C-alpha positions as CSV (number, residue, x, y, z in Angstrom):
1,M,-7.4,18.3,12.8
2,K,-6.0,18.1,9.3
3,S,-6.3,14.7,7.6
4,I,-4.1,13.5,4.8
5,L,-5.4,10.7,2.6
6,I,-3.0,8.1,1.4
7,L,-4.3,6.3,-1.6
8,L,-2.8,2.8,-1.9
9,L,-4.1,1.5,-5.1
10,P,-3.7,-2.1,-6.1
11,L,-1.7,-3.2,-3.3
12,C,1.2,-5.5,-3.7
13,F,4.3,-4.0,-2.4
14,S,7.5,-4.9,-0.8
15,T,11.0,-3.6,-0.2
16,G,12.6,-5.9,-2.8
17,L,11.4,-4.4,-6.0
18,A,13.5,-5.3,-9.0
19,E,12.4,-2.6,-11.4
20,G,10.8,0.7,-10.8
21,N,11.1,3.4,-8.2
22,W,9.1,5.8,-6.0
23,Q,8.5,9.3,-7.3
24,T,7.2,12.4,-5.7
25,Q,4.7,14.3,-7.7
26,T,3.3,17.8,-7.0
27,S,0.0,19.1,-8.2
28,G,-1.0,22.5,-6.9
29,N,-0.6,22.4,-3.1
30,A,-0.6,18.6,-2.9
31,V,2.3,16.2,-2.9
32,R,1.8,12.5,-3.9
33,I,4.3,9.7,-3.7
34,A,3.8,7.0,-6.3
35,Y,5.5,3.8,-7.3
36,T,6.1,3.5,-11.0
37,K,7.8,0.9,-13.2
38,D,9.2,3.7,-15.3
39,I,12.9,3.0,-14.6
40,Q,13.9,5.8,-17.0
41,A,12.3,8.4,-14.8
42,S,14.2,9.7,-11.8
43,G,13.0,8.5,-8.4
44,F,13.9,6.9,-5.2
45,P,14.7,3.2,-4.4
46,S,12.3,3.1,-1.4
47,F,9.3,4.8,0.1
48,T,11.4,6.0,3.0
49,A,13.9,7.7,0.7
50,A,11.0,9.5,-1.1
51,V,9.6,10.7,2.2
52,E,13.0,11.9,3.4
53,S,13.5,13.8,0.1
54,S,10.1,15.5,0.6
55,A,11.1,16.4,4.2
56,K,14.3,18.1,3.0
57,T,12.3,20.3,0.6
58,G,9.6,21.0,3.2
59,D,6.9,19.1,1.2
60,V,6.2,16.2,3.6
61,S,3.6,18.3,5.4
62,R,1.8,18.6,2.0
63,L,1.8,14.8,1.4
64,T,-1.8,13.9,0.4
65,S,-1.5,10.4,-1.1
66,I,0.6,7.4,-1.8
67,D,-0.1,5.4,-5.0
68,I,0.9,1.8,-5.1
69,T,-1.3,0.7,-8.0
70,V,1.5,-0.7,-10.0
71,L,3.1,-2.3,-7.0
72,M,0.1,-4.3,-6.1
73,A,-0.1,-5.9,-9.5
74,V,3.6,-6.8,-9.8
75,D,5.1,-7.4,-6.3
76,K,5.3,-11.1,-5.7
77,E,7.0,-10.7,-2.3
78,L,4.3,-8.6,-0.8
79,D,1.6,-11.0,-2.1
80,K,3.6,-13.9,-0.6
81,E,3.9,-12.1,2.7
82,I,0.1,-11.4,2.9
83,K,-0.9,-14.9,1.9
84,A,1.5,-16.5,4.5
85,L,-0.2,-14.4,7.2
86,L,-3.6,-15.3,5.9
87,Q,-2.7,-19.0,5.8
88,H,-1.6,-18.9,9.4
89,G,-4.8,-17.3,10.7
90,W,-7.5,-17.9,8.1
91,P,-6.5,-21.0,6.1
92,D,-10.1,-22.1,5.2
93,E,-11.1,-18.6,4.0
94,L,-7.9,-18.2,2.0
95,K,-8.4,-21.6,0.3
96,A,-12.0,-20.7,-0.6
97,A,-11.0,-17.4,-2.0
98,Q,-8.2,-18.9,-4.0
99,R,-10.5,-21.5,-5.5
100,S,-13.0,-18.8,-6.6
101,T,-13.0,-16.8,-9.7
102,G,-11.7,-13.9,-7.6
103,N,-13.7,-11.1,-9.2
104,M,-14.8,-8.4,-6.9
105,H,-18.4,-9.6,-6.7
106,N,-17.6,-13.2,-5.8
107,P,-19.0,-14.0,-2.3
108,A,-16.0,-16.2,-1.5
109,L,-13.9,-13.0,-1.1
110,R,-16.2,-11.5,1.6
111,P,-14.9,-13.6,4.5
112,I,-11.3,-12.9,3.7
113,Y,-11.7,-9.1,3.3
114,K,-11.2,-8.0,6.9
115,P,-8.4,-10.6,7.6
116,F,-6.7,-9.3,4.5
117,L,-6.7,-5.8,5.8
118,Q,-5.3,-7.0,9.1
119,C,-2.5,-8.9,7.3
120,L,-1.8,-6.0,5.0
121,L,-1.1,-3.8,8.0
122,Q,1.4,-6.3,9.3
123,T,3.5,-6.4,6.1
124,S,7.1,-5.1,5.9
125,L,5.9,-2.4,3.4
126,M,3.3,-1.1,5.8
127,K,5.8,-1.1,8.6
128,E,8.2,0.9,6.4
129,I,5.4,3.4,5.5
130,E,4.4,3.8,9.1
131,G,8.0,4.2,10.3
132,A,8.7,6.9,7.6
133,L,5.5,8.8,8.4
134,N,6.0,8.6,12.2
135,Q,9.4,10.2,11.8
136,H,7.5,13.3,10.5
137,G,4.7,13.3,13.1
138,L,2.2,11.5,10.9
139,K,0.3,8.2,11.6
140,L,-1.8,5.8,9.6
141,E,-5.5,5.3,10.1
142,P,-7.5,2.2,9.1
143,V,-7.3,1.0,5.5
144,F,-10.3,0.5,3.2
145,I,-10.1,-1.4,-0.1
146,E,-12.4,-0.9,-3.0
147,K,-12.8,-3.5,-5.8
148,F,-11.1,-6.2,-3.7
149,S,-10.3,-9.1,-6.0
150,F,-7.6,-11.2,-7.6
151,V,-5.9,-10.2,-10.8
152,D,-4.3,-12.8,-13.1
153,R,-0.9,-11.8,-14.6
154,D,1.0,-14.5,-16.4
155,G,0.5,-17.2,-13.8
156,F,0.8,-14.7,-10.9
157,R,-2.5,-14.1,-9.1
158,P,-2.1,-11.4,-6.4
159,F,-4.9,-9.8,-4.3
160,W,-5.7,-6.5,-5.9
161,G,-7.8,-3.5,-5.1
162,F,-7.9,0.2,-4.5
163,A,-6.9,0.8,-0.9
164,Y,-7.3,4.0,1.0
165,L,-5.3,4.9,4.2
166,Q,-6.0,8.1,6.0
167,V,-3.0,9.7,7.6
168,E,-3.3,12.2,10.5
169,P,-0.8,14.0,12.7
170,S,0.4,12.0,15.6
171,R,-1.0,13.2,19.0
172,S,2.6,13.7,20.2
173,K,3.1,16.3,17.5
174,L,-0.1,18.2,18.0
175,P,0.2,21.7,19.5
């Protein structure tokens, strides 16, 4: 069974992004979709639009990764959505993590790691990604985050990290 790796780097994403766009990038036989703040470059206003464009060219089956590094560090709506979900289910762990220095080695982040993953998967961005992939016979597998931490950006302190999602063909689309 063929696996496709979606690389979701610093995760902070949402559908209401003011600047930037989604771009498809080809390298050899692989296609990657990446969010960039380069508004001068041509791209797509949403992840779904980028996937649909790849489908029209026949490239969606070669999709190997999704890069949201830039999104994670700048998207306040995604961060707000994740923190609201954490506040509902894990308020003490969230509070302890927010009071900490937030570096990746801080023990206060350990108890919030798995709940963060659960909350991330419930966000509107992940639902959009799953929906777009499902339309093309693909499904998401569990996420893993490397270097999980907070990043400080001009008074904005989102969760940050390198996140990896594996994508596999949906069972309903297998021969």
